[in-house]
BASETI-788669 format. One line per field, with one value per residue (C-alpha): residue number from 1; chain; x, z, y. Coordinates in nm, 2 decimals, always signed. Each point is the difference from the previous one (the first is absolute). Layout:
BEGIN
i NUM; ... .
ch A; ... .
c1 X; ... .
c3 Z; ... .
c2 Y; ... .
***
This chain:
BEGIN
i 1; 2; 3; 4; 5; 6; 7; 8; 9; 10; 11; 12; 13; 14; 15; 16; 17; 18; 19; 20; 21; 22; 23; 24; 25; 26; 27; 28; 29; 30; 31; 32; 33; 34; 35; 36; 37; 38; 39; 40; 41; 42; 43; 44; 45; 46; 47; 48; 49; 50; 51; 52; 53; 54; 55; 56; 57; 58; 59; 60; 61; 62; 63; 64; 65; 66; 67; 68; 69; 70; 71; 72; 73; 74; 75; 76; 77; 78; 79; 80; 81; 82; 83; 84; 85; 86; 87; 88; 89; 90; 91; 92; 93; 94; 95; 96; 97; 98; 99; 100; 101; 102; 103; 104; 105; 106; 107; 108; 109; 110; 111; 112; 113; 114; 115; 116; 117; 118; 119; 120; 121; 122; 123; 124; 125; 126; 127; 128; 129; 130; 131; 132; 133; 134; 135; 136; 137; 138; 139; 140; 141; 142; 143; 144; 145; 146; 147; 148; 149; 150; 151; 152; 153; 154; 155; 156; 157; 158; 159; 160; 161; 162; 163; 164; 165; 166; 167; 168; 169; 170; 171; 172; 173; 174; 175; 176; 177; 178; 179; 180; 181; 182; 183; 184; 185; 186; 187; 188; 189; 190; 191; 192; 193; 194; 195; 196; 197; 198; 199; 200; 201; 202; 203; 204; 205; 206; 207; 208; 209; 210; 211; 212; 213; 214; 215; 216; 217; 218; 219; 220; 221; 222; 223; 224; 225; 226; 227; 228; 229; 230; 231; 232; 233; 234; 235; 236; 237; 238; 239; 240; 241; 242; 243; 244; 245; 246; 247; 248; 249; 250; 251; 252; 253; 254; 255; 256; 257; 258; 259; 260; 261; 262; 263; 264; 265; 266; 267; 268; 269; 270; 271; 272; 273; 274; 275; 276; 277; 278; 279; 280; 281; 282; 283; 284; 285; 286; 287; 288; 289; 290; 291; 292; 293; 294; 295; 296; 297; 298; 299; 300; 301; 302; 303; 304; 305; 306; 307; 308; 309; 310; 311; 312; 313; 314; 315; 316; 317; 318; 319; 320; 321; 322; 323; 324; 325; 326; 327; 328; 329; 330; 331; 332; 333; 334; 335; 336; 337; 338; 339; 340; 341; 342; 343; 344; 345; 346; 347; 348; 349; 350; 351; 352; 353; 354; 355; 356; 357; 358; 359; 360; 361; 362; 363; 364; 365; 366; 367; 368; 369; 370; 371; 372; 373; 374; 375; 376; 377; 378; 379; 380; 381; 382; 383; 384; 385; 386; 387; 388; 389; 390; 391; 392; 393; 394; 395; 396; 397; 398; 399; 400; 401; 402; 403; 404; 405; 406; 407; 408; 409; 410; 411; 412; 413; 414; 415; 416; 417; 418; 419; 420; 421; 422; 423; 424; 425; 426; 427; 428; 429; 430; 431; 432; 433; 434; 435; 436; 437; 438; 439; 440; 441; 442; 443; 444; 445; 446; 447; 448; 449; 450; 451; 452; 453; 454; 455; 456; 457; 458; 459; 460; 461; 462; 463; 464; 465; 466 .
ch A; A; A; A; A; A; A; A; A; A; A; A; A; A; A; A; A; A; A; A; A; A; A; A; A; A; A; A; A; A; A; A; A; A; A; A; A; A; A; A; A; A; A; A; A; A; A; A; A; A; A; A; A; A; A; A; A; A; A; A; A; A; A; A; A; A; A; A; A; A; A; A; A; A; A; A; A; A; A; A; A; A; A; A; A; A; A; A; A; A; A; A; A; A; A; A; A; A; A; A; A; A; A; A; A; A; A; A; A; A; A; A; A; A; A; A; A; A; A; A; A; A; A; A; A; A; A; A; A; A; A; A; A; A; A; A; A; A; A; A; A; A; A; A; A; A; A; A; A; A; A; A; A; A; A; A; A; A; A; A; A; A; A; A; A; A; A; A; A; A; A; A; A; A; A; A; A; A; A; A; A; A; A; A; A; A; A; A; A; A; A; A; A; A; A; A; A; A; A; A; A; A; A; A; A; A; A; A; A; A; A; A; A; A; A; A; A; A; A; A; A; A; A; A; A; A; A; A; A; A; A; A; A; A; A; A; A; A; A; A; A; A; A; A; A; A; A; A; A; A; A; A; A; A; A; A; A; A; A; A; A; A; A; A; A; A; A; A; A; A; A; A; A; A; A; A; A; A; A; A; A; A; A; A; A; A; A; A; A; A; A; A; A; A; A; A; A; A; A; A; A; A; A; A; A; A; A; A; A; A; A; A; A; A; A; A; A; A; A; A; A; A; A; A; A; A; A; A; A; A; A; A; A; A; A; A; A; A; A; A; A; A; A; A; A; A; A; A; A; A; A; A; A; A; A; A; A; A; A; A; A; A; A; A; A; A; A; A; A; A; A; A; A; A; A; A; A; A; A; A; A; A; A; A; A; A; A; A; A; A; A; A; A; A; A; A; A; A; A; A; A; A; A; A; A; A; A; A; A; A; A; A; A; A; A; A; A; A; A; A; A; A; A; A; A; A; A; A; A; A; A; A; A; A; A; A; A; A; A; A; A; A; A; A; A; A; A; A; A; A; A; A; A; A; A; A; A; A; A; A; A; A; A; A; A; A .
c1 -21.40; -0.33; -0.19; -0.37; -0.21; -0.36; -0.17; -0.23; +0.30; +0.21; -0.26; -0.21; +0.27; -0.05; +0.25; +0.28; +0.06; +0.32; +0.02; +0.32; -0.11; +0.05; -0.17; -0.37; -0.15; -0.15; -0.38; -0.07; -0.37; +0.04; +0.29; +0.36; +0.26; +0.17; +0.37; +0.05; +0.12; -0.32; +0.02; -0.28; +0.12; -0.28; +0.06; -0.15; +0.13; +0.33; -0.10; +0.16; -0.17; +0.15; -0.19; +0.01; +0.18; -0.33; -0.13; -0.33; +0.04; +0.25; +0.21; -0.13; +0.35; +0.06; +0.29; -0.02; +0.20; +0.29; +0.03; +0.23; -0.30; +0.00; -0.25; +0.12; -0.13; +0.19; +0.07; +0.10; +0.04; -0.12; +0.21; -0.20; +0.31; +0.09; -0.36; -0.19; -0.29; +0.03; -0.28; -0.02; -0.33; -0.13; +0.28; +0.10; +0.34; +0.06; +0.35; -0.01; +0.32; -0.01; +0.25; -0.06; +0.06; +0.22; -0.30; -0.17; +0.29; -0.06; -0.18; -0.32; -0.27; -0.10; -0.36; -0.14; -0.34; -0.14; -0.32; -0.22; -0.21; -0.31; +0.17; -0.15; +0.30; -0.05; +0.26; +0.18; +0.36; -0.04; +0.34; +0.34; +0.23; +0.33; +0.21; +0.25; +0.27; +0.02; +0.37; +0.00; +0.18; +0.10; -0.23; -0.01; -0.06; +0.07; +0.03; +0.06; -0.12; -0.33; -0.14; +0.19; +0.10; +0.31; +0.24; +0.29; -0.05; +0.17; -0.24; +0.05; -0.11; +0.01; -0.04; +0.00; +0.06; +0.02; +0.04; +0.22; +0.26; -0.11; +0.14; -0.15; -0.24; -0.19; -0.17; -0.24; -0.13; -0.25; -0.30; -0.27; -0.08; -0.16; +0.30; +0.32; +0.18; +0.30; -0.04; +0.02; +0.07; +0.28; +0.06; +0.32; +0.15; +0.27; +0.20; +0.13; +0.28; +0.17; -0.13; -0.10; -0.28; -0.21; -0.25; -0.25; +0.00; -0.27; -0.18; -0.01; +0.15; +0.34; +0.24; +0.31; +0.35; +0.03; +0.19; +0.14; -0.16; +0.21; +0.19; -0.04; -0.18; -0.36; -0.26; -0.25; -0.31; -0.27; -0.17; +0.27; +0.36; +0.12; +0.32; +0.27; +0.11; -0.29; -0.13; +0.11; -0.11; +0.04; -0.08; -0.11; -0.13; -0.29; -0.03; +0.16; -0.03; +0.06; +0.02; -0.08; +0.11; -0.21; -0.08; -0.27; -0.03; -0.26; -0.17; -0.09; -0.19; -0.32; -0.12; +0.18; -0.07; +0.27; +0.03; +0.27; +0.11; +0.29; +0.13; +0.17; +0.30; -0.22; -0.13; -0.35; -0.14; -0.24; -0.10; -0.33; -0.18; -0.17; +0.10; +0.21; +0.00; -0.03; +0.24; -0.07; +0.28; +0.02; +0.19; +0.37; +0.05; +0.24; +0.19; +0.14; -0.28; -0.02; +0.06; +0.16; +0.14; -0.02; +0.26; -0.02; +0.20; -0.08; -0.15; +0.09; -0.22; +0.22; -0.25; -0.38; -0.17; +0.28; -0.06; +0.24; +0.06; +0.09; +0.13; -0.19; +0.18; -0.19; +0.24; -0.15; +0.13; +0.12; -0.34; -0.21; -0.10; -0.31; -0.17; +0.01; -0.25; +0.15; -0.22; +0.10; -0.15; +0.11; +0.02; -0.01; -0.06; -0.37; +0.04; +0.13; -0.24; +0.18; +0.23; +0.19; -0.15; +0.16; -0.03; +0.20; +0.12; -0.13; -0.17; -0.02; +0.35; +0.13; +0.27; +0.24; +0.31; +0.05; -0.22; -0.04; -0.29; -0.02; -0.21; -0.09; -0.06; -0.20; -0.03; -0.19; +0.13; -0.25; -0.14; -0.31; -0.16; -0.25; -0.24; -0.09; -0.23; -0.30; +0.14; +0.31; -0.21; -0.22; +0.29; +0.14; -0.32; -0.03; +0.36; -0.09; -0.30; +0.20; +0.25; -0.30; -0.13; +0.33; +0.02; -0.36; +0.06; +0.12; -0.26; -0.28; -0.33; -0.21; +0.24; +0.08; -0.25; +0.05; +0.37; +0.01; -0.18; +0.24; +0.30; -0.13; -0.04; +0.35; +0.15; -0.17; +0.11; +0.36; +0.04; -0.15; +0.33; +0.00; -0.05; -0.24; -0.21; -0.16; -0.21; -0.10; -0.11; +0.21; -0.20; -0.11; +0.29; -0.03; +0.32; +0.04; +0.31; +0.13; +0.25; +0.23; +0.11; +0.37; +0.13; +0.08; +0.38; +0.10; +0.07; -0.22; +0.00; -0.12; -0.08; +0.05; -0.16; +0.06; -0.26; +0.00; -0.28; +0.03; +0.36; +0.05; +0.30; +0.03; +0.27; -0.02; +0.13; +0.11; -0.10; +0.14; -0.18; +0.19 .
c3 -4.37; -0.09; +0.13; -0.01; +0.07; +0.12; +0.06; +0.26; +0.22; +0.04; +0.22; -0.31; -0.17; +0.06; -0.23; -0.24; -0.29; -0.20; -0.31; -0.17; -0.31; -0.37; -0.24; +0.09; +0.27; +0.28; +0.06; +0.36; -0.06; -0.27; +0.17; +0.09; -0.28; -0.02; +0.04; +0.14; +0.31; +0.13; +0.36; +0.23; +0.30; +0.26; +0.15; +0.35; +0.08; -0.19; -0.15; -0.34; -0.25; -0.32; -0.29; -0.08; -0.31; -0.17; +0.08; +0.12; +0.35; +0.26; +0.19; +0.34; +0.14; +0.08; +0.14; +0.26; -0.07; +0.24; +0.09; -0.14; -0.19; -0.37; -0.27; -0.33; -0.33; -0.30; -0.12; +0.32; +0.37; +0.22; +0.31; +0.30; +0.19; -0.27; -0.08; +0.17; -0.02; +0.10; +0.00; +0.00; -0.01; -0.35; -0.12; +0.05; -0.10; -0.04; +0.00; -0.12; -0.02; -0.28; -0.13; -0.33; -0.14; -0.30; -0.20; +0.03; -0.15; -0.27; -0.05; +0.21; +0.04; +0.33; +0.08; +0.33; +0.16; +0.33; +0.14; +0.22; +0.28; -0.20; -0.32; -0.19; -0.23; -0.15; -0.03; -0.33; -0.05; -0.26; -0.01; -0.07; +0.23; -0.10; -0.13; +0.17; -0.15; +0.22; -0.03; +0.25; -0.17; +0.26; +0.01; +0.28; -0.21; +0.23; +0.36; +0.13; +0.23; -0.05; +0.27; +0.25; +0.36; +0.22; +0.20; -0.25; -0.37; -0.31; -0.20; -0.38; -0.15; -0.36; -0.12; -0.35; -0.15; -0.39; -0.03; +0.29; +0.25; +0.33; +0.28; +0.30; +0.07; +0.31; +0.17; +0.29; +0.22; +0.24; +0.22; -0.16; -0.36; +0.03; +0.10; -0.14; +0.33; +0.05; +0.37; +0.16; -0.35; -0.18; -0.28; -0.21; -0.27; -0.25; -0.22; -0.31; -0.08; +0.34; +0.11; +0.33; +0.21; +0.24; +0.27; +0.14; +0.37; +0.24; -0.02; -0.38; -0.04; -0.15; -0.13; +0.20; -0.13; -0.28; -0.03; -0.33; -0.16; +0.01; +0.32; +0.33; +0.18; +0.08; +0.08; +0.29; +0.12; +0.24; -0.28; -0.21; -0.09; -0.35; -0.10; -0.23; -0.06; -0.19; -0.14; -0.36; -0.32; -0.37; -0.28; -0.33; -0.28; +0.14; +0.31; +0.34; +0.20; +0.38; +0.25; +0.35; +0.28; +0.31; +0.34; +0.23; +0.38; +0.22; +0.07; -0.38; -0.01; -0.21; -0.36; -0.17; -0.33; -0.26; -0.21; -0.25; -0.17; -0.16; -0.12; -0.33; -0.06; +0.00; +0.35; -0.13; +0.23; -0.08; +0.36; +0.02; +0.30; -0.20; +0.16; -0.22; +0.25; +0.36; +0.23; +0.33; +0.25; +0.23; +0.33; +0.00; +0.01; +0.24; -0.27; -0.34; -0.23; -0.30; -0.32; -0.34; -0.26; -0.38; -0.25; -0.37; -0.32; -0.25; -0.34; -0.34; -0.29; -0.31; -0.24; +0.04; -0.01; +0.15; +0.37; +0.26; +0.35; +0.35; +0.28; +0.32; +0.31; +0.33; +0.29; +0.33; +0.34; +0.24; +0.13; -0.32; -0.17; -0.21; -0.34; -0.16; -0.26; -0.27; -0.19; -0.25; -0.10; -0.30; +0.07; -0.32; -0.10; -0.04; -0.37; -0.09; -0.20; +0.00; +0.29; +0.06; +0.20; +0.27; +0.13; +0.22; -0.10; +0.33; +0.31; +0.29; +0.08; +0.31; +0.18; +0.26; -0.14; -0.27; -0.29; -0.35; -0.24; -0.35; -0.09; -0.37; -0.17; -0.32; -0.28; -0.33; -0.34; -0.23; -0.26; -0.21; -0.13; -0.28; -0.12; -0.36; -0.08; +0.19; -0.03; +0.19; +0.29; -0.02; -0.01; +0.31; +0.19; -0.13; +0.11; +0.35; +0.02; -0.12; +0.29; +0.24; -0.14; +0.05; +0.36; +0.04; -0.08; +0.33; +0.21; +0.19; -0.19; +0.22; -0.02; -0.38; -0.14; +0.26; -0.01; -0.38; -0.01; +0.25; -0.19; -0.32; +0.14; +0.14; -0.33; -0.21; +0.24; -0.02; -0.31; +0.17; +0.13; +0.15; -0.26; -0.20; -0.26; -0.31; -0.28; -0.33; -0.35; -0.31; -0.30; +0.09; +0.24; +0.37; +0.15; +0.38; +0.17; +0.36; +0.10; +0.30; +0.19; +0.04; +0.35; +0.06; +0.04; +0.32; +0.37; +0.22; +0.35; +0.09; +0.37; +0.13; +0.33; +0.21; +0.26; +0.26; +0.25; +0.15; -0.12; -0.31; -0.20; -0.33; -0.25; -0.30; -0.33; -0.26; -0.35; -0.31; -0.33; -0.31 .
c2 -0.81; +0.15; +0.30; +0.04; +0.31; +0.01; +0.35; -0.17; -0.09; -0.31; -0.17; -0.04; -0.21; -0.37; -0.18; +0.08; -0.22; -0.02; -0.23; -0.09; -0.19; -0.08; +0.23; +0.01; +0.22; -0.22; +0.01; -0.11; -0.01; -0.27; -0.17; +0.06; -0.06; -0.34; -0.03; +0.35; +0.17; +0.17; +0.13; +0.13; +0.20; +0.05; +0.35; -0.03; -0.36; +0.00; -0.34; -0.08; -0.23; -0.15; -0.14; -0.37; -0.11; -0.08; +0.35; -0.12; +0.14; +0.10; -0.26; -0.10; +0.06; +0.36; +0.21; +0.28; +0.32; +0.05; -0.37; -0.27; -0.16; -0.04; -0.11; -0.15; -0.12; -0.13; +0.36; +0.19; +0.01; +0.29; +0.06; +0.13; +0.11; +0.26; +0.11; +0.28; +0.24; +0.37; +0.25; +0.38; +0.19; -0.09; -0.22; -0.36; -0.13; -0.37; -0.15; -0.35; -0.20; -0.27; -0.25; -0.18; -0.34; -0.06; -0.14; +0.35; +0.19; +0.26; +0.32; +0.04; +0.26; +0.16; +0.09; +0.14; +0.04; +0.11; -0.14; +0.22; -0.14; +0.06; -0.14; +0.30; +0.02; -0.34; -0.28; +0.04; +0.09; +0.28; +0.16; -0.14; +0.20; -0.15; -0.29; -0.22; -0.23; -0.31; -0.10; -0.30; -0.28; -0.26; -0.30; -0.26; -0.31; -0.31; -0.11; -0.35; -0.13; +0.19; -0.22; -0.21; -0.03; -0.03; +0.22; +0.00; +0.06; +0.12; +0.21; +0.02; +0.33; +0.12; +0.36; +0.14; +0.34; +0.00; +0.38; +0.11; -0.11; -0.15; +0.20; -0.19; -0.28; -0.10; -0.29; +0.07; -0.28; +0.15; -0.08; +0.23; +0.05; +0.35; +0.20; +0.13; +0.02; -0.22; +0.02; -0.35; -0.15; -0.17; +0.25; -0.06; +0.21; -0.10; +0.24; -0.19; +0.25; -0.04; -0.34; +0.18; -0.16; +0.22; -0.09; +0.25; +0.07; -0.11; +0.34; -0.03; +0.35; -0.06; -0.26; -0.08; -0.03; -0.25; -0.33; -0.14; -0.31; -0.31; +0.09; -0.18; +0.29; +0.06; +0.27; -0.04; +0.16; -0.14; -0.19; -0.16; -0.05; +0.06; -0.18; +0.13; -0.36; -0.15; +0.33; +0.06; +0.16; -0.05; +0.25; -0.16; +0.22; +0.21; -0.22; +0.01; -0.32; +0.02; -0.28; +0.13; -0.23; +0.08; -0.16; +0.11; +0.05; -0.17; +0.34; +0.02; -0.33; +0.00; +0.06; +0.28; +0.19; +0.04; +0.31; +0.12; +0.31; +0.18; +0.33; +0.09; +0.22; +0.31; -0.09; -0.08; -0.26; -0.29; -0.07; -0.19; -0.13; -0.28; -0.33; -0.22; -0.29; -0.11; -0.18; -0.17; +0.06; -0.30; -0.05; -0.07; -0.38; -0.16; -0.19; +0.09; +0.11; -0.24; +0.19; -0.02; +0.24; +0.01; +0.10; +0.02; +0.05; +0.28; -0.08; +0.14; -0.10; +0.05; -0.14; +0.04; -0.34; -0.19; -0.11; +0.14; -0.12; +0.13; -0.22; +0.05; -0.12; -0.06; +0.04; -0.13; +0.11; -0.27; -0.08; -0.01; -0.32; -0.02; +0.05; +0.34; +0.10; +0.23; +0.25; +0.28; +0.33; +0.21; +0.37; +0.21; +0.36; +0.09; +0.07; -0.34; -0.21; -0.33; -0.06; -0.33; -0.28; -0.21; -0.36; -0.25; -0.34; -0.14; +0.13; -0.05; -0.12; -0.17; +0.19; -0.13; +0.17; +0.27; -0.12; +0.14; +0.03; +0.12; +0.30; +0.01; +0.34; -0.04; +0.26; +0.00; +0.10; +0.17; -0.23; -0.06; -0.32; -0.02; -0.27; +0.06; -0.30; -0.13; -0.35; +0.10; +0.12; -0.30; -0.24; +0.17; -0.06; -0.36; -0.06; +0.13; -0.22; -0.30; +0.07; +0.01; -0.32; -0.17; +0.11; -0.11; -0.37; -0.14; +0.18; -0.18; -0.03; +0.22; +0.29; -0.02; +0.26; +0.27; -0.04; +0.00; +0.33; +0.15; -0.13; +0.13; +0.35; -0.02; -0.13; +0.26; +0.28; -0.11; +0.21; +0.31; +0.15; +0.34; +0.27; +0.20; -0.20; +0.14; -0.16; +0.15; -0.11; +0.03; -0.12; -0.35; -0.05; +0.06; +0.14; -0.04; +0.14; +0.02; +0.27; -0.06; +0.31; +0.05; +0.04; +0.36; +0.06; +0.17; -0.05; -0.22; -0.13; -0.34; -0.03; -0.35; -0.08; -0.32; -0.09; -0.27; +0.04; +0.35; +0.04; +0.21; +0.12; +0.18; +0.07; +0.23; -0.13; +0.26; -0.09; +0.18; -0.06; +0.11 .
***
C-alpha cells in the first residue's frame, strides 16, 4: 500500500508507480528496469500495468482493479481483485496485491513515483521508500502434457522448494489467461502432508470438502471430475511430484490454459498467471478412450561415471494398440553445472500389452587429459584421417572426395569430448588439456513422456547421484 499527496488535488494525479527491484533506482525516462516488478496504477481508470521482463516497456496485457483479472511477468503477478485506489482531497492511496515467483526471492528495494497530468514532476524514481524480503520459495517446474487434447487425462506436475516445506500445490485449468478467478474452472489443490485433494466450486470462491488421494472417491464441479484413485503424490528431495487424474464435462469443451502455483509452510504463495501450457478439451467419446500409463523404477547412481538404468513400463488400457514414442527430460536445480543425461535403448516401441523399455542415466566423472608433445596430437589427427580413409575405400567414385572430407571432420572430432580445453606453451613443448566436469551429486528428476498421436502420459523417475 502506498499513499501519495498532491497539493493541487487528486484530480491532478494521473498514474502511480511502484517499483520492487534489485539495487538500482529505476529511470522510466531511459527505460524500465529489467527483471523487476514495476507496476503502473492509472488512477482514473483503475487499469494496472506491469513491466515486461526485458524492462523495455509495459506488457500489453493489463488488469483492472476490483476484477478477477491479473497481469504477470517472470517476477510477480498483480491481482486486480485485491487491488484498489482510494482518494481523499489531496491524497491518493494505492493498494496493490502482488505475489512473487521463487526465482525473485531475496532482498528488494521499493521505489515509488506519482505522475501528474502535465508530467511536471519528471519520471525518475528518486527516493527509496523501503525494502522487502521476497520469501516465496515454491517453484512450478514441470507440467505434462503442456499441450494435448482429450476428455480424460492424468496431468503430471512437479514442484520444487529447496529452502522450505511445501504446504500446498495447485493446478488450474481454465478458459481465460488474464484472470485469477477459479469461476467456471477446474482448479485443484493438493496438500502433501495430508494427501487431501480439493476442488474449487463453480463460483470460484471456495474449496469444497476434500477427498484423500488413492481412495475410490471423486470431486465434481460443472467443469470436471477429480479422482482420488489415479491421483497420487511423491516427495523426493526438494521436489513434490503430483499426478492429477481429471476428466472433463461437455460444457467445458475448448482450449484451456494451464497455470500452477504453490505455498510454503509460511503461507507465502507463488501463484502466477503465466500460462505453462494449454489443453484442448474434446467431447466425450461413445467408446472407451484409448490411453496408456507409464511406470518407472527409481535410480541410484552409486559411482559417478557408471551408467544406471530405470525400467519404464508402458501399460495400455484394453483398447490401445500402437507405437509409443518415449522421450526424457532431466530436471535439476538451477545452480547445478553438470547434471546427468538420459537416453533410451530404443524408441518408439510397439505396444499391445505391458511393454518395457530401458532408460539410461549417464553421469560423468571428473578427469583431465593432456597432450605433451606435438607429435602426439599430430598422430591423433593422422589416426583419425586414416580411419576416414579406410571408411572411404568402398564408396562410389563421384562421392569419394566430399565424403572423405566429412569423415575426416567426424574422425578428428571424435576426440573432442565434452569438457573445457586449454592450450599453453611450456618451453618448446605444447601442452593441451581437456577437463571433464564431474556430474554434481544430488537429487534429480527425469520426466519420461510417452506419446502416441494425441495420447500422452508421463512418469517421473527419481535419480540420486552420490
